[in-house]
C-alpha positions in Angstrom: 104.2 115.9 83.7 103.9 114.2 87.1 100.8 114.0 88.8 100.2 117.0 91.1 100.9 114.9 94.3 104.1 113.4 92.9 105.3 116.9 91.9 105.0 118.0 95.3 106.8 115.1 96.7 109.3 115.5 94.0 110.3 119.1 95.2 110.8 117.8 98.7 112.9 114.7 98.0 116.5 114.3 97.7 117.9 114.4 94.2 120.9 112.5 93.2 122.4 112.9 89.9 124.3 110.0 88.3 126.9 109.9 85.7 125.7 106.8 84.3 122.8 104.4 84.2 120.5 103.1 86.9 119.8 99.5 86.8 116.7 98.0 88.3 117.2 94.7 89.6 120.2 92.9 91.1 119.4 89.4 89.7 121.2 87.6 87.1 120.2 90.0 84.3 121.2 93.2 86.3 124.6 91.7 87.4 125.5 90.8 83.8 124.8 94.4 82.5 126.7 95.8 85.5 129.7 93.5 84.8 129.7 94.7 80.8 129.6 98.4 82.0 132.5 97.7 84.7 134.7 96.3 82.0 134.0 99.4 80.0 134.7 101.9 82.7 131.0 103.2 82.8 129.6 104.1 86.4 126.1 102.7 87.3 123.8 102.3 90.3 121.7 99.1 90.7 118.5 99.4 92.8 117.3 96.1 94.3 114.1 95.7 96.3 115.2 92.7 98.2 118.0 92.3 100.6 120.4 90.4 98.5 121.5 89.8 95.2 119.7 87.0 92.9 116.9 87.2 95.5 114.5 84.8 93.6 117.3 82.0 94.0 118.3 82.9 97.5 114.8 83.7 99.0 112.0 82.1 96.9 113.3 78.7 95.6 113.0 75.0 97.4 116.2 73.4 98.9 116.4 70.4 96.5 116.4 72.9 93.3 119.0 72.2 90.7 119.5 73.7 87.3 117.3 72.0 84.4 119.8 72.9 81.9 123.6 72.1 81.4 125.6 74.9 83.3 127.2 76.2 80.0 123.5 77.6 78.9 123.2 79.3 82.4 126.5 81.1 82.9 126.7 84.9 82.9 128.9 86.8 80.4 132.6 86.9 80.8 132.9 84.3 83.7 132.1 80.5 83.3 131.1 78.2 86.1 133.9 76.5 88.0 135.2 73.4 86.3 134.6 71.4 89.5 130.7 72.2 89.4 128.6 69.3 88.1 126.7 69.5 84.9 123.5 70.6 86.6 124.7 72.8 89.6 122.6 73.0 92.7 120.7 76.1 94.1 123.6 76.8 96.5 126.3 76.3 94.0 124.3 78.7 91.5 124.1 81.2 94.4 127.8 80.9 95.0 128.5 81.6 91.4 126.4 84.8 91.5 128.2 86.1 94.5 131.6 85.4 93.2 130.6 87.3 89.9 129.5 90.2 92.0 132.6 90.2 93.9 134.9 89.9 90.8 133.3 92.9 89.0 133.0 94.8 92.4 129.2 95.1 91.9 127.7 96.8 94.9 123.9 97.3 94.7 121.6 99.5 97.0 119.5 96.8 98.8 116.0 97.5 100.1 115.4 100.1 97.5 111.9 99.5 95.8 111.1 101.8 93.0 108.1 103.7 93.4 108.0 105.2 89.8 110.5 105.8 86.9 109.5 108.5 84.3 111.4 110.1 81.4 111.3 113.9 81.9 111.2 115.4 78.4 112.1 119.0 79.7 115.4 118.0 80.8 115.9 114.9 79.0 116.6 112.6 81.8 114.9 109.8 83.8 113.8 110.3 87.2 113.6 107.3 89.5 111.8 107.7 92.8 112.3 105.1 95.5 110.0 104.4 98.4 112.8 105.7 100.8 112.4 109.2 99.3 115.5 109.4 97.0 115.2 110.6 93.4 117.9 109.4 91.0 118.5 111.4 87.8 120.2 109.5 85.0 120.4 109.6 81.3 119.8 105.8 80.9 117.4 103.5 82.6 118.1 99.5 82.5 114.9 97.6 83.4 116.5 94.2 84.7 113.7 93.3 87.4 113.0 90.2 85.6 110.0 88.1 84.3 109.3 86.6 87.7 108.9 89.5 90.0 105.6 88.9 91.6 103.9 85.7 92.6 100.7 84.8 90.8 98.0 84.1 93.6 94.6 82.6 91.8 91.5 82.9 93.8 89.2 80.1 94.1 85.5 79.7 95.3 85.3 78.8 99.1 89.1 79.2 99.6 88.5 81.4 102.6 86.5 78.4 104.2 89.4 76.1 103.8 90.8 75.0 107.0 94.3 73.9 105.8 97.2 76.2 104.8 97.7 77.6 101.4 100.9 79.0 100.2 102.8 80.1 96.9 105.7 77.8 95.8 108.1 80.6 96.5 107.6 79.9 100.3 108.0 76.2 100.0 111.7 75.0 101.1 111.4 71.1 101.9 108.8 68.3 102.0 110.2 67.5 105.5 107.5 69.3 107.3 104.8 67.3 105.2 105.4 63.7 106.0 102.3 61.9 106.0 100.2 64.8 104.9 97.9 65.2 101.9 99.2 68.0 99.7 97.5 69.6 96.6 100.1 71.0 94.2 98.2 73.3 91.9 100.3 73.8 88.7 102.2 71.2 86.4 105.3 73.2 85.3 108.9 72.4 86.3 108.1 73.7 89.7 105.1 72.0 90.4 106.5 68.6 89.1 109.6 69.0 91.1 107.9 69.9 94.4 105.5 66.9 94.0 108.6 64.8 93.6 110.1 66.3 96.7 106.9 65.7 98.6 107.1 62.1 97.6 110.8 61.8 98.8 109.7 63.0 102.2 106.7 60.4 102.4 103.9 63.0 101.9 100.8 62.3 99.8 100.7 64.5 96.9 98.4 65.3 94.2 99.0 67.5 91.4 96.5 69.6 89.5 97.0 69.7 85.8 94.5 72.1 84.1 96.1 72.5 80.8 98.0 70.5 78.2 101.8 70.3 79.0 104.9 69.2 77.3 107.1 66.8 79.2 110.3 65.9 77.8 113.2 64.0 79.5 116.1 66.1 80.8 118.4 64.0 78.5 118.0 62.0 75.4 120.7 59.1 74.9 122.8 60.9 77.5 122.8 64.3 75.9 121.0 67.2 77.3 117.5 67.6 75.5 117.9 71.2 75.5 121.4 71.1 74.1 120.3 68.6 71.5 117.4 71.2 70.5 119.7 74.0 70.2 122.3 71.9 68.0 119.5 70.7 65.7 117.9 74.1 65.2 121.2 75.4 63.5 120.4 73.1 60.6 116.8 72.3 60.7 113.5 74.2 60.9 111.8 74.4 64.5 109.0 72.4 63.4 111.1 69.6 62.5 113.1 69.7 65.6 110.0 69.5 67.5 108.9 66.6 65.8 112.4 64.7 66.5 112.1 65.6 70.1 108.5 64.5 70.7 109.4 61.2 68.9 112.5 60.7 71.3 110.4 61.7 74.3 107.6 59.0 73.2 110.4 56.6 73.0 111.8 57.2 76.2 108.7 58.4 78.4 105.9 56.3 76.5 102.3 57.8 76.2 101.7 60.1 79.0 97.9 60.8 78.2 96.6 57.8 80.0 98.3 59.4 83.3 96.4 62.7 82.4 99.2 64.6 80.9 98.0 65.9 77.4 100.5 67.5 75.0 99.8 70.8 73.2 99.0 70.6 69.8 102.2 73.0 69.1 105.5 71.6 69.6 107.5 72.4 72.6 110.2 74.7 71.1 107.7 76.6 69.1 105.4 77.0 72.0 108.3 78.4 74.0 109.2 80.9 71.2 105.7 82.1 70.5 104.1 82.0 74.1 107.1 81.8 76.5 105.7 78.4 78.0 108.6 76.2 79.1 108.4 72.5 78.5 108.8 70.3 81.7 112.1 68.4 81.8 111.7 65.3 83.8 113.8 64.6 86.6 112.0 61.5 88.2 108.5 62.8 88.8 107.1 60.6 85.8 108.0 57.4 87.5 106.2 58.6 90.8 103.1 59.6 88.6 103.3 56.1 87.0 103.5 54.2 90.5 100.6 56.2 91.8 102.7 58.0 94.2 101.7 61.4 92.8 98.0 61.5 91.6 97.2 63.5 88.6 93.9 65.5 89.2 91.9 68.0 87.0 91.2 71.8 87.9 89.5 73.0 90.9 85.9 73.7 91.2 85.8 75.1 94.6 87.4 74.5 98.2 85.5 73.7 101.5 86.7 72.8 104.9 89.2 70.0 104.7 89.4 69.8 100.9 88.5 70.7 97.4 85.8 69.7 94.8 87.3 69.1 91.4 85.6 70.2 88.1 84.8 66.5 87.4 82.8 66.2 90.7 85.5 64.3 92.6 86.1 65.4 96.4 89.6 65.5 97.6 90.6 65.7 101.3 93.6 67.9 101.6 95.7 69.1 104.6 97.7 71.7 102.5 97.8 73.5 99.4 100.9 74.6 97.3 100.4 77.1 94.4 103.0 76.4 91.7 101.1 79.0 89.6 104.1 81.1 88.4 105.1 84.6 88.7 104.6 87.8 86.6 106.5 91.1 85.7 105.7 94.1 87.8 107.1 96.6 85.5 103.8 98.4 84.6 103.2 99.3 88.2 106.2 101.6 88.4 107.5 102.3 84.8 105.5 105.3 83.5 105.8 104.8 79.8 103.5 102.8 77.4 105.4 102.7 74.1 108.3 99.9 74.8 106.5 97.7 77.4 103.2 96.3 77.1 100.5 95.8 79.7 101.9 92.3 80.7 105.4 93.8 81.6 107.3 92.6 78.6 108.9 94.6 75.7 106.3 94.8 72.9 109.2 93.9 70.4 110.0 90.1 70.4 113.5 88.8 71.1 116.0 89.7 69.7 114.7 93.3 69.4 113.3 93.8 72.7 116.5 95.1 74.6 116.4 99.0 73.5 113.7 101.5 73.6 113.7 105.3 73.3 115.3 108.1 75.4 117.8 105.8 77.0 115.3 102.8 78.1 116.7 99.4 78.1 115.5 95.9 79.0 117.3 92.7 80.0 115.9 89.5 81.3 112.6 89.6 79.3 113.4 87.5 76.4 111.6 84.3 77.7 114.9 82.4 76.6 116.4 81.9 80.1 119.8 83.1 81.0 121.2 82.5 77.7 118.9 85.2 76.2 119.3 87.5 78.9 123.2 87.5 78.7 123.0 88.2 75.0 120.9 91.2 75.7 123.0 92.3 78.7 126.1 92.3 76.3 124.2 94.4 73.8 122.9 97.0 76.4 126.4 97.4 78.1 128.0 98.0 74.8 125.5 100.6 73.7 125.5 102.6 76.7 129.3 102.3 76.8 129.6 103.8 73.2 127.2 106.7 73.9 128.8 107.3 77.4 132.4 107.6 76.0 131.6 109.9 73.5 128.7 112.3 75.0 128.8 112.1 78.7 132.3 111.9 80.2 131.0 113.9 83.2 128.0 115.8 84.2 128.5 118.7 86.3 125.1 120.2 86.9 121.4 119.2 87.2 119.7 120.3 84.0 116.2 121.8 84.2 115.8 120.9 88.0 114.3 123.1 90.3 116.5 125.3 92.5 114.2 124.4 95.6 115.5 120.9 95.7 118.7 119.6 97.3 120.8 118.0 94.3 124.1 116.2 94.6 126.0 114.4 91.8 127.3 110.9 92.2 130.0 109.1 90.0 
């Protein structure tokens, strides 16, 4: 049952009955599911809280971003990248690919539609999806495609309110052009932290990068071949621990010993760590050379902020003009999806890949495999095919609202 306040609101809102699934999120995962359903002739509705498709790429990434993996590992189902695109497409090329994809499959999401809650109603056997605009969508299938990186992680530090400079999340960073000559502290040593630090160097800023934990840094290519592609090829024939040893040996040969620069490797290998904990290794595109030259300073964790700088955990005091938090994102699914069997408290399916795409009562998830777009594409194909199979046999057309109050204004939508 819904809480009393929600029940009252529910009776007064507009009810829209759908002859097909609701897809939450118009990112790559949502687009991939929609394309699969379109090809099967299944109607659907995409609800997207932002004002565009692929909002993470369009609105929350820096200008110089390029794919870290070869394009064939990042394309969506059914449509390859244009042959004239480079091996590692730029941000703008990637966005153009998404737009062309949506146009080809005639995918038209409803933008600026933030989901307030989604709950399975056992009385009528349907999902109720309520948005902040007051609409209530009723459907048999719910596809959660909001993604792993929905909300930004904003850590709090002692004394941050006393800091006189500007503190921002990396999602708001576009270019180092505005930071020329400024002392910038980048908090985080993942791919974003590394690349933003490099971008700051290219614009003659003075970056320092906080490295709190151990991190795997690998070359983007090994002897002219993509490191990721090499790893995928080797895992077809070798156990993952052995592939990790091969990759780390090659990385040491190419990159040298990184510990003397303050970059310690985890005890677990990069691929095993990615599979078990979802931590992606850093693929170096030039940042290490700037670290070696001293243009990027590696510093330990932050103890506290003060007016004009920070004190580090080793007692060192660092004067800083700006702080960029490359501290990642988290899934917001638990804040609106009212169920506890399929998703865990951290917003990921409880069953690991490849079994985390289907729950009970018509609930599906795409884009939570921690395996990038290749993993999301695999799940999207499964979801679209599964829904289409049921839809074709059981749900050709819904003609009336089941178990809904007569006091509500209901309409059906194809």
